N, C-alpha and C positions, 0 to 999 in steps of 0.2 A: 326757530328752525325746526324744532321737533314737531310743532303743530303743522308747519308747512309740509313735512314729510307725511304726516297722517293724512292731510288733504290730498296729496299726490297719490298715495296708496288707495285712498277711498275713491278718487276720481278714476283711476285705472280699473279698479274692481267694478265700479259702477258702469264704466264704459263697456266693459266686457259683457255685462248683462244687458245693457241698453241696445247693443247692436244685434242681439238675438231676436229673431222675428217672433212676434206674439200678438195677442189681440189688440193691445194698445198701439202697436206698430201698424197693424192693418187699418185701424181707424184713422191713424195719422195720415196714411197714404191717401185714403178716401177723401178726408177733409182737405188735405193740401191741394187737391185738384179743384176743389170748390171754393174754399175760403182763402187759400194762399198760405204763405209762410207762417203767418201768425197761428195757424191751427196747431202747430207743434208746441208753440209757447203756451197757449192756453190749456192744451191737453195736459202738459207737464205741470202747470199750476195746480190742476185738480189732483194729479198724481202726487204732487208734493204735499198737499194737504193730508192725503191718506197716509203718506209716509211719516209725517210729523205725529199724527195720531198714533200710528202703530209704534213708532219709536218711544213715544211717551208711555204707552202701555207696557212695552218691553222693559223700559227703564225702571218701572215700578213693579216688576215681577210677573207680568202676564205672558212672558215668553213661553214658559212650559205649558200654560193653559192653551195658548193659541196653536200649539203643535200637537195637542192631544188627538188621538185617532177620531173620536166622535166629532170634535170641533172641525177637524180637517174635512171630515165627510160632509158635514153641513155646508161648509164653505164651498166644497167641490160641487155639491148639488145646486146651490144658489148660483154659483159662478157659471156652471154649465147652462142653466136656464137663461141667465142674462146674456151670455154670449150667443146663444141660439136666437134670442130675440133680436140682437143687433144684426146678426147675419140675415135673418128673415127680412128685416127692413131694407138692408142693402140689396138683397136679391130682388125683392118686390119692386124697388125703384128702378133697378137696372132693366128688368124684364118689361116693365111698363113703358120703357123708353122715355122716362121723364128727365134723363140727364141732358144737360146742356152746358157746354163749356163757358158760355156767356153768363157771368155771375148775375146779370140782370134778369136772366130767365130761370135761375134756380136759386131757391132760398138757402143760403148757407146757415149752418148752426150758429147761434148767437154765442157770445163770449161765455155766458153762464152755462149754456148747454154743453159747450166744449169742455169747460172745467168739470161739469157734473159727469160727463162721459169719462174723462180721465180719472176722476175719483172713483166712480162706480166700477169701471173695468179693473182698477187696481185692487179695491177692497174685496172684489168677488173672485180674484185669481188665487187659487190655493198655492201655487208655486211661489207666489210672492211671500206668503206667510212662512212657508217652509224655508225659503232662503234667509229671511230675516231671523227666523227662530233658530237657525243652525249656523250657517256660514256668517251671516250678518252679525249676530250677537257674539260669535266667536272672535271676529275681527275687532269689534269694538272693545271686548273684554281685554284683548291683548294690548290694545292701545291705552286703555284706562289704567292698566297695571303700570305703564310707563309714564303716562302724562296726566293722570287724574280725570276727574269728571268732565273737564272741558273738552276732552276727546270726543264726547257724544256730539257736541255742536259742530266741531271741526269735521268729524267723520261724515255727518249728515250734509254739510255744505259741499264738501268734495264729491260726495255721492250724487247729490241732486244736480250739481253743475254738469256732471257727465250726461245726465238725462237731457238737460236743456241743450247742451252742445250738440248731441247726436240728433235729437228730434228736430231742432231748428235747422240744422244742416240739411237733413233729409227733406223736410217740408219746403225749405227754400229752393232746393234743386228741383223738386216737383212743381213748385209754383212757377218757376221760371220756364220750365219745359212744357207746361200745360198749353201754351199758345201753339205748340207744334203737334199737340195730340188731338186726333180726331175724336168725334163722338163715339165711334165704334170701339176704338182703342180704350177710351175712357170707361165704357161699359165693361170691357173685357178685364180691365185692371180691378174694377170694383167687384166683379164676380169672382176673380181670383182671391181677393181679400176676404170676401164673404165666405168663400169655400174654406179658406184657412181657419177663419173664426169658427165655422161650423165643425170642422175636424177637432179643433181644440176644445170646443164646448162638449162635443160628444165624448171625448177622452175624459174630461172632467166627470161627466155623468156616469160613464161606464165604470171608472175606477171608484167613484164614491158610492155607487149602488152595488158594487161587487158583481156586476153583470159579466157572465162568462160567454164570450162570443163563440168560442169553440168548445165542443164537448171533449172531455178528457177521454183518452183511449182507455178502454176497459182492459 
């Protein structure tokens, strides 16, 4: 029963994070309109691999290292560049008019590319490390004090199930509705997603490089 409670708490905490829009969510929306509902499943598979690696590192003492300012800055710069690259590809495709709702006319990402995208977007997201290095490790530590080391596995299962549940739900809804979406609406959705990824990428770069957008009043 105690492990069930840990899984429930982890699921609810994970779900609260999963429903927040971010770069992975934007990619999921884009690919759901092309690949179908399985886009969410394969993206989260890649995301899960990244989380397993990160939890392993945190489990063996890398939590403090990952949240050091210099490491966070490096992750932020790399993450910003990666996100801007994703956004560029999305905008380029939309502007060139190469979108087609017919899957036979547009090449969907393969399973391995979807997993790679889920992995890369996760490991280059600075907020992901910050959350796991602070709130995540705090929640796990609390549960370990009560239930022992098995809490690590139970916590992860509950957490990742929340990601699967939300992303598969969203991509399934979009996959079903895409038959009612025109090409122009499709392009508009992709441009909105690309725009959100661009903004997030720029924020990562600005914060990591300490760029001051506004001059301080003298």
